[in-house]
C-alpha positions in Angstrom: 22.2 -6.8 -45.4 20.0 -3.9 -46.6 16.7 -6.1 -47.2 17.6 -7.2 -43.4 17.7 -3.7 -42.0 14.8 -2.5 -44.2 12.6 -5.4 -42.4 13.9 -4.5 -39.2 12.6 -1.0 -39.6 9.2 -2.1 -41.1 8.9 -4.3 -37.4 9.9 -1.3 -35.8 7.8 1.2 -37.4 5.0 -1.6 -36.6 6.0 -1.8 -33.0 6.1 1.8 -32.7 2.6 2.9 -34.0 1.1 0.2 -32.3 2.6 1.8 -28.8 1.6 5.2 -30.0 -2.2 4.1 -30.8 -1.9 2.5 -27.2 -1.0 5.7 -25.4 -3.2 7.5 -27.5 -6.1 5.2 -26.1 -4.5 5.4 -23.0 -4.8 9.5 -23.1 -8.3 9.1 -23.7 -9.4 6.7 -21.8 -8.5 8.9 -19.0 -9.7 12.4 -20.0 -13.0 10.5 -20.6 -12.5 9.4 -16.9 -11.9 12.4 -15.6 -14.6 14.2 -17.5 -17.3 11.9 -15.7 -15.8 11.3 -12.7 -15.8 13.0 -9.4 -12.0 13.8 -8.9 -9.9 12.1 -6.0 -8.6 14.1 -3.7 -6.1 12.3 -1.2 -5.2 14.2 1.9 -2.3 12.9 3.7 -3.3 14.4 7.2 -6.8 12.7 7.2 -7.0 9.7 4.7 -11.1 9.7 5.2 -11.5 12.5 3.9 -10.4 10.5 0.4 -13.5 10.7 -2.0 -14.0 7.9 -4.3 -14.0 8.5 -8.3 -16.8 7.6 -10.4 -16.2 5.8 -13.3 -18.2 5.7 -16.5 -18.2 3.1 -18.8 -20.3 0.6 -20.9 -22.8 -2.1 -19.0 -21.9 -4.7 -21.4 -20.6 -8.1 -21.4 -19.6 -10.1 -18.5 -17.7 -7.3 -16.1 -20.1 -4.1 -16.2 -20.3 -0.7 -14.1 -21.5 -0.5 -11.1 -25.5 -0.5 -11.6 -27.7 1.7 -10.1 -29.8 -1.0 -7.9 -32.1 -0.4 -5.4 -30.4 -0.4 -2.2 -31.7 -3.2 0.1 -28.6 -3.9 1.6 -28.1 -1.3 4.3 -29.4 -3.4 6.3 -27.6 -6.9 5.6 -24.3 -7.1 7.4 -20.4 -6.8 5.8 -17.6 -8.8 7.2 -14.6 -7.0 5.7 -11.7 -9.6 5.8 -8.4 -7.9 6.5 -5.1 -9.8 6.1 -2.0 -7.8 7.8 1.1 -8.4 7.8 3.8 -5.8 9.2 3.3 -2.2 10.4 3.0 -0.4 7.2 3.7 3.6 7.4 0.0 4.4 7.1 -1.4 1.1 8.2 -3.5 2.7 10.9 -5.1 5.6 8.9 -5.7 3.2 6.1 -7.6 0.9 8.9 -9.2 3.9 10.3 -11.3 4.7 6.9 -12.7 1.3 7.3 -14.1 2.4 10.4 -16.0 5.4 9.3 -18.6 3.7 6.7 -21.9 4.6 6.6 -23.1 1.1 6.0 -25.9 0.1 8.7 -24.0 -3.4 9.5 -20.5 -4.4 9.2 -18.1 -6.2 10.6 -13.7 -5.9 10.7 -11.8 -8.8 10.7 -8.4 -8.1 11.4 -5.8 -11.2 10.6 -1.7 -11.9 11.1 0.1 -15.1 11.2 2.4 -14.6 13.7 1.8 -13.4 17.5 4.9 -11.2 17.0 3.7 -9.2 14.3 3.7 -5.8 14.9 0.4 -4.8 12.8 -1.2 -6.4 15.9 -0.2 -3.1 18.0 -2.1 -0.8 15.5 -5.0 -3.3 15.2 -5.1 -2.9 19.3 -5.3 0.9 19.2 -7.9 0.7 16.4 -9.8 -1.4 18.7 -9.4 1.0 21.7 -10.5 4.5 19.2 -13.8 2.7 17.8 -15.0 0.4 20.9 -18.4 0.6 19.9 -17.3 -1.2 16.6 -17.6 -4.6 15.5 -13.7 -5.2 15.0 -12.2 -8.9 15.6 -8.3 -9.5 15.6 -7.4 -12.9 14.3 -4.2 -14.3 15.7 -3.5 -17.9 14.0 -0.1 -19.5 13.0 -1.4 -22.2 10.8 -0.3 -22.4 7.2 -2.4 -23.6 4.7 -0.8 -23.9 1.3 2.6 -21.5 -0.3 0.3 -18.5 -0.9 0.6 -16.8 3.1 -2.0 -14.0 2.2 -4.6 -16.7 1.2 -3.7 -18.9 4.2 -4.1 -15.8 6.5 -7.7 -15.7 5.0 -8.4 -19.2 5.4 -8.0 -18.7 8.9 -9.9 -15.6 9.2 -13.0 -16.4 7.4 -14.3 -18.3 9.9 -14.6 -15.3 12.2 -16.9 -14.0 9.5 -19.9 -13.2 10.8 -22.3 -12.0 7.6 -23.3 -13.3 4.5 -21.6 -10.8 2.2 -17.7 -10.9 2.5 -15.4 -7.8 1.1 -11.9 -8.9 1.2 -9.7 -5.9 0.9 -5.7 -5.4 1.3 -4.3 -3.2 4.2 -2.8 -0.3 2.4 -5.9 1.1 0.6 -7.9 4.1 2.2 -12.0 4.4 1.2 -14.6 6.9 1.4 -17.5 6.8 3.7 -19.7 5.0 1.1 -17.5 2.4 -0.1 -18.9 -0.9 1.7 -22.6 0.7 0.6 -21.0 1.1 -3.0 -19.2 -2.4 -3.3 -22.1 -4.3 -1.6 -25.3 -2.8 -3.6 -24.6 -4.3 -6.8 -24.5 -7.9 -5.1 -28.2 -7.8 -4.6 -28.5 -9.0 -8.4 -28.1 -12.8 -8.3 -26.1 -12.4 -11.8 -23.5 -10.6 -10.1 -20.8 -12.4 -8.3 -18.1 -10.4 -7.3 -17.4 -6.7 -7.2 -13.9 -5.5 -7.5 -12.3 -1.9 -7.5 -9.3 -0.1 -9.4 -7.5 2.2 -7.5 -5.4 5.0 -8.0 -1.9 5.4 -5.9 -0.1 7.9 -3.7 3.6 7.8 -2.5 4.6 7.6 0.7 8.0 9.1 1.2 10.6 10.5 -0.9 11.7 10.0 -4.6 11.1 6.1 -5.3 7.4 5.8 -4.2 6.9 9.2 -6.3 8.2 6.9 -9.2 6.0 3.8 -7.9 2.8 5.5 -7.9 3.5 6.4 -11.6 3.6 2.7 -12.4 0.3 2.7 -11.4 -1.6 5.8 -12.2 0.6 6.2 -16.0 0.7 2.7 -16.6 -1.4 -0.1 -15.0 -4.8 2.0 -14.0 -5.0 3.6 -17.7 -4.4 0.0 -19.0 -8.0 -1.5 -17.3 -9.6 1.2 -18.2 -8.5 0.8 -21.9 -9.2 -2.9 -21.3 -12.5 -2.2 -19.8 -13.8 0.3 -22.5 -12.9 -2.3 -25.3 -14.4 -5.2 -23.9 -12.3 -6.8 -21.4 -13.9 -8.8 -19.1 -11.2 -10.5 -16.6 -11.1 -8.3 -13.7 -10.0 -9.2 -10.0 -8.0 -6.2 -7.2 -6.7 -7.1 -4.3 -7.5 -3.5 -3.4 -11.3 -4.8 -3.3 -13.1 -8.1 -3.6 -16.8 -8.3 -2.5 -19.0 -11.6 -2.8 -21.4 -13.2 -1.5 -20.8 -16.0 1.4 -22.4 -18.6 -0.8 -20.5 -17.7 -3.8 -17.4 -18.0 -2.0 -18.3 -21.4 -0.7 -19.0 -22.7 -4.2 -15.7 -22.4 -5.7 -14.3 -24.3 -2.8 -13.6 -21.3 -0.4 -10.0 -19.8 -0.1 -8.7 -23.1 0.0 -9.0 -23.3 -3.7 -6.4 -20.3 -4.0 -3.8 -21.4 -1.3 -1.4 -22.5 -3.9 -2.1 -19.7 -6.5 0.3 -16.7 -7.2 -2.0 -13.5 -8.0 -4.9 -15.2 -5.8 -7.3 -12.1 -6.7 -7.5 -12.4 -10.0 -8.1 -16.4 -9.9 -10.8 -15.8 -7.0 -12.7 -13.4 -9.5 -11.7 -15.7 -12.4 -13.1 -18.8 -10.6 -16.4 -16.8 -10.1 -16.5 -16.2 -13.3 -16.7 -19.9 -14.3 -19.8 -20.3 -12.3 -21.1 -18.1 -15.1 -21.4 -14.8 -12.7 -20.7 -11.5 -13.7 -17.7 -9.2 -12.4 -18.9 -5.5 -11.9 -16.1 -2.9 -11.7 -17.3 -0.7 -9.1 -17.9 2.6 -9.7 -15.5 3.7 -6.6 -11.9 3.8 -6.7 -9.7 3.4 -3.6 -6.2 5.3 -2.4 -3.1 2.6 -2.3 0.0 3.5 -1.1 3.4 3.0 -2.4 6.0 3.1 0.5 9.1 1.0 -1.0 11.6 3.8 0.1 14.5 2.6 -1.6 15.2 1.8 -5.7 15.5 -2.2 -4.8 12.6 -2.5 -3.1 10.5 -0.9 -5.6 12.4 -3.2 -8.3 11.0 -6.0 -6.3 7.9 -5.2 -6.1 7.4 -4.1 -9.5 9.0 -6.6 -10.7 7.2 -9.4 -8.7 4.1 -7.8 -10.3 5.8 -8.3 -14.2 6.5 -12.1 -13.4 3.2 -12.6 -12.0 1.7 -11.1 -15.1 4.0 -13.8 -17.0 3.0 -16.9 -14.9 -0.6 -16.5 -15.8 -0.5 -15.3 -19.4 3.0 -16.0 -20.9 1.6 -14.5 -24.4 0.2 -11.6 -22.7 3.1 -10.7 -21.1 5.7 -10.9 -24.0 2.7 -8.3 -26.1 3.3 -5.8 -22.9 6.5 -5.1 -25.0 4.3 -2.5 -27.2 3.2 -0.4 -23.8 7.0 1.2 -23.0 6.6 4.3 -24.2 9.9 6.3 -24.0 12.0 3.7 -25.5 9.7 3.3 -28.4 9.9 7.0 -28.8 13.8 7.4 -28.5 13.7 4.3 -31.1 11.1 6.1 -33.2 13.0 9.3 -33.2 15.8 7.8 -34.5 14.2 5.7 -36.9 12.6 9.1 -38.1 16.1 10.6 -38.6 17.6 7.9 -40.5 14.9 7.5 -42.9 14.5 11.2 -43.3 18.0 11.0 -44.2 17.3 8.3 -47.1 14.7 10.2 -48.2 16.8 13.1 -49.1 18.2 10.7 -51.5 15.0 9.9 -52.8 14.0 6.7 -50.8 11.7 5.7 -48.4 9.8 9.5 -48.0 6.6 8.1 -47.0 7.6 5.4 -45.0 10.0 8.6 -42.6 6.7 10.7 -42.5 4.6 7.6 -40.9 7.7 7.1 -38.6 7.8 11.0 -37.6 4.0 11.1 -37.3 4.1 8.2 -35.0 6.7 9.5 -32.9 5.1 12.7 -32.3 1.6 11.4 -31.8 3.1 9.0 -29.3 5.3 11.9 -27.5 1.7 14.1 -27.8 -0.1 11.1 -26.2 2.3 10.1 -23.1 2.2 13.6 -22.3 -1.4 14.0 -22.1 -1.6 11.0 -20.0 1.1 12.3 -17.6 -1.1 16.0 -17.3 -4.9 13.6 -16.8 -3.0 11.4 -14.2 -1.7 14.5 -12.2 -4.0 15.2 -9.2 -3.0 19.5 -10.1 -0.9 21.4 -11.8 2.1 21.5 -9.0 2.1 17.2 -9.6 2.4 17.6 -13.4 5.4 19.4 -13.8 7.4 18.1 -10.3 6.8 14.5 -11.8 7.0 15.5 -15.7 10.8 14.5 -15.7 10.3 11.3 -13.7 8.4 10.1 -16.9 11.1 8.6 -19.2 13.0 7.3 -16.1 9.4 6.1 -15.4 9.0 4.1 -18.8 12.7 2.7 -19.1 12.5 1.3 -15.8 9.6 -0.3 -16.4 11.1 -1.7 -20.1 13.7 -3.2 -17.8 12.1 -4.4 -15.5 9.9 -6.3 -18.1 13.0 -8.0 -19.2 14.0 -9.2 -15.9 11.0 -10.5 -15.1 11.2 -12.9 -18.6 13.2 -15.2 -16.2 13.1 -16.6 -13.1 10.8 -18.9 -11.6 9.9 -17.2 -8.2 8.7 -14.1 -6.8 9.6 -12.6 -3.3 6.4 -11.2 -1.5 7.0 -9.8 2.2 10.3 -11.6 2.5 9.1 -14.9 1.2 9.7 -17.2 -1.8 7.2 -18.3 -3.8 7.2 -20.5 -6.9 5.5 -18.8 -10.1 2.6 -21.0 -11.2 -0.5 -22.6 -9.5 -1.0 -26.1 -8.3 -5.0 -25.7 -8.3 -6.4 -25.9 -11.9 -7.7 -22.8 -13.9 -11.3 -22.6 -13.9 -12.8 -24.4 -17.5 -13.6 -20.9 -18.9 -10.4 -19.6 -18.8 -9.3 -18.7 -22.2 -5.9 -17.2 -23.4 -5.9 -13.7 -22.4 -4.9 -10.8 -24.5 -2.7 -7.8 -24.2 -5.3 -6.0 -22.1 -6.2 -8.7 -19.7 -2.5 -9.2 -18.6 -2.5 -5.8 -17.6 -5.0 -6.2 -15.4 -3.5 -9.2 -13.3 -2.2 -8.3 -10.0 -0.6 -10.4 -6.9 -2.6 -8.5 -3.7 0.3 -5.9 -3.3 
């Protein structure tokens, strides 16, 4: 029994050290990111004032940072596809930022799947506010496959008039140079798709703030670490920009109509063509609007269950990234081993456990500091960090079970009936955290 207990202690210590190392890496990545970027400032009163942050990272492998290319796309038209479903709290404000672009020629296609969708009124308001802009509203009830967002895109894409297509979720706000920035890398024929990382802002009360921490202090930092260590599998629903010809080569949106995590699989299909993925220099802002614990739990569990469906082994490995539970276990282990060390046993292990726990605690606080936009939010949300980390661990346990997710009130089965591209190998833990399902 003593031998078994010692073995368990060793495994706990190893997992705790890995978790501490992970959060040290995320804190360093966040520090480096902040030091080389125009810090994002999102104003609730006017989201068009959002200024995108610049991501600085090595340009190697298949996913690169936005290259400094000549800018021939200023005169090339861009069709922006925005699938809508419901009138989100800041839908009009977010859509308005797409109408304030400096790009020379662009079209905005807004799509809904029901003539009774309340987003229609918001779209009509936008058209009235910007009569000189090319804003088209597509109302089409046809359903293609099990993924209703992709079904909407299938109905919308026929209205796209330009050869560069940008797909963007409904809940994001962008800066005025957004289209210029995401279109520019496509001037390079080696580039297949451009995607953007995002920062979250809680819209509402307590639970939206907790939800924003999910993105800003777990998801986004993990992506920056993944990019820094060479992961090349990116694809975020916040932005996916590609040429029309590339979309046609992968079979169009029809290739994704039964896919969960359609944004990830779109980029993966493009990579299977031998084309590069670019992680754009700009970041967009996304809203977290879930007002209750139940709604937030459902959304985040859906994200994690989606990761499980794409990469079960990577999903299992996420356990090392839950900071507070491991810090608590590490503190308990340190005290227990210190007690044993007082009797002359395991003193070195006790010291190692205490050091790993202290390092993990420091890295977690530093990550929170770097993710906070200013000092006030740092102190305001610091007590939420243990809740956020513990909730994430519980959601991971819940996401390990179940055969479906719920997206906007619709049950969607896990998995995909479409074959993964031939280039898809096994994803690692960092790749797993780059999967999202389009909000």
